C-alpha positions as semicolon CSV with decimal commas, in nm:
position;residue;x (nm);y (nm);z (nm)
1;M;11,742;3,920;14,249
2;T;11,455;3,882;14,470
3;G;11,633;3,472;14,571
4;L;11,916;3,628;14,709
5;F;11,702;3,872;14,985
6;P;11,430;3,631;15,044
7;D;11,248;3,871;15,272
8;A;11,269;4,225;15,134
9;P;10,998;4,353;15,044
10;Q;10,844;4,250;14,665
11;V;10,706;4,497;14,453
12;V;10,338;4,334;14,426
13;T;10,193;4,390;14,006
14;M;9,850;4,444;13,944
15;D;9,929;4,102;13,705
16;D;10,034;3,911;14,041
17;Q;9,739;4,015;14,186
18;I;9,525;3,938;13,900
19;K;9,650;3,582;13,862
20;C;9,663;3,546;14,254
21;A;9,265;3,622;14,228
22;E;9,263;3,392;13,918
23;R;9,414;3,087;14,136
24;E;9,222;3,200;14,456
25;L;8,892;3,124;14,212
26;G;9,019;2,813;14,045
27;F;9,057;2,671;14,412
28;R;8,729;2,790;14,514
29;Q;8,594;2,623;14,199
30;R;8,769;2,298;14,278
31;V;8,678;2,281;14,644
32;Y;8,317;2,420;14,717
33;P;8,137;2,195;14,514
34;R;8,252;1,919;14,769
35;Q;8,158;2,172;15,067
36;V;7,831;2,178;14,944
37;Q;7,792;1,792;14,877
38;D;7,906;1,745;15,236
39;K;7,674;2,005;15,331
40;K;7,951;2,238;15,486
41;M;7,858;2,489;15,280
42;S;7,557;2,627;15,124
43;K;7,462;2,613;14,759
44;G;7,377;2,997;14,783
45;F;7,648;3,110;14,970
46;A;7,937;2,904;14,754
47;T;7,765;3,079;14,431
48;H;7,778;3,412;14,571
49;Q;8,136;3,366;14,702
50;L;8,247;3,237;14,337
51;Q;8,047;3,564;14,199
52;C;8,237;3,760;14,435
53;Q;8,586;3,616;14,323
54;E;8,508;3,665;13,970
55;A;8,402;4,027;14,056
56;I;8,693;4,103;14,199
57;I;8,912;3,939;13,896
58;E;8,674;4,171;13,662
59;T;8,771;4,495;13,894
60;L;9,141;4,430;13,882
61;K;9,107;4,408;13,525
62;R;8,948;4,712;13,484
63;C;9,207;4,884;13,738
64;K;9,464;4,756;13,503
65;E;9,334;4,880;13,127
66;R;9,223;5,222;13,264
67;G;9,593;5,252;13,432
68;E;9,739;5,138;13,083
69;I;9,488;5,401;12,894
70;A;9,570;5,710;13,130
71;T;9,958;5,634;13,089
72;R;9,905;5,628;12,700
73;I;9,722;5,948;12,758
74;A;9,981;6,096;13,005
75;N;10,309;5,986;12,717
76;R;10,097;6,140;12,451
77;G;10,257;6,515;12,481
78;R;10,609;6,373;12,553
């Protein structure tokens, strides 16, 4: 029902965050080579920024995995 109330607060899930971070990584992978070629960004800086974005994705995926494991453990007794 988000279409009826576009200004209503939306829940941002872990999957949403991972997909967004992956899209951002893809964007950077497409844009940074040209920035380096045009000397608007150093290769070292571009490489570091890509590594940072990859680390963000890995962190989010691990947090999601740990959360799912914790939920399964918590639900065992039910």
